[in-house]
N, C-alpha and C positions, 0 to 999 in steps of 0.2 A: 505493500500500500504506499501511499505517497505522502499520507500524513506524517508526523514526527513519532515514526515506532509505532504506529497502530498493527496490533497483532491481532486482527480478525478479518475472515473472509466475509464473502455475502450471507453464508450460511452463519454467521455468527460464533463458528468454530474458529480457535486459536491456530494460527499457522505454524506449521514445524519449525523449531529452530535446529541450529547445526554448527557445532565446532569444527571448525577448519584450522589443523595444525600441520603448517608446512616447516620441516626441518632445514634450518641453512646449514648445519654443522653439528657433530656430536662430540664432545671433548670426553667425556666418561660414561661408555657405554654401559660399565657395571650400573650406576648411578639409574642411568635411564630405565634398564631392566628393573630395577628395584623399584623405581616410580612405576612403572606400567602394573607392575603385582599388586601395588595398592591402588592405583589410579579405578583400573578395571572395576573392581568390587565396590568402591566408592559411586563411581557412576550407575551402576547397576540399579543403585536405589533409586535413581532418578529417571529411570526407564531407557537407560543409554542403548542405543543400536549402533554397533561399528557397521560402517559401510566402506570405510576403505582405511586398510591399516598396512603400508608396505613401502618400498623405495618406488619412487615414480616412474612408471613403464618408460615414459619419453618426458623430455623438458623443452620447452620451446620459449623464445624471448627470454624474458627475465627469470625463468624458471632454473630450480638445481634440481638434477636427477639425484634425490634423496628423499628420505622418509617422508610421507603425508600421511595426516590420520583425519578422518570425518568420520563423526559422530552426530546422529540423529537424534532429538529429543521431540516430545508431543509439542513444546512450544519454546519460543525465547525464553520465557520466566522461567521453565524446566531447566534449559540448558544454563542460566545464570545461576538459579540456584546450586546446579550440581557444582559450577567453579567454585562457588561461595560457600559450598559445605564443608565442614571440620574434616570429612573424611577425605574429600579432594586437596583441601588445604594441607593436610597432612603429607599426601602425595607429592604436592609439589615441594615441602621442604626437605623431601627427599631427593628430589630432583635436583635441588640446589645449583641450578644455572649448569647442569652438566651439557646441555646443546643448546644451540642457538636457535630458536623457533620463532616463526610468523604464527601467531594463535588469533584466532578471530571467532565470536559467535555472531550467526548473520541469519535473518528469518528466512525462511524457505516463501518459494511460491504458492504452495499449497498449506 
C-alpha cells in the first residue's frame, strides 16, 4: 500500500512480512552457526517460514554471491515482534557481529 506503512489489503487481512538478510562477508562461521541454532527456535514461536537459506545461485549488479536468508511471517508486525523478542535478541548476542549483512523487514504484496 502507498500509505505510511499500512498493512491491510482490500479484504482487511494483514499483508505478509518478510525478513531479507543478505550476507556480505562472514568473519566467524562458528558464531554464525551458533546464532542459527538459537534463531530458528526463537523465530518458530512467531510462525516463521524459511523460504530461502543458502548461498546465492547467481549474483548480478551490486549483488554478492554469498548467503541469503528470506523468512516469511504472517505480517510485518509479526516480523518486527520476532526480531525484537528476547529469544532472537539472545541469538543476536551470540551472532556478535560475526558477519556483515544487509538485514531488512519488508511488507509483502499479499
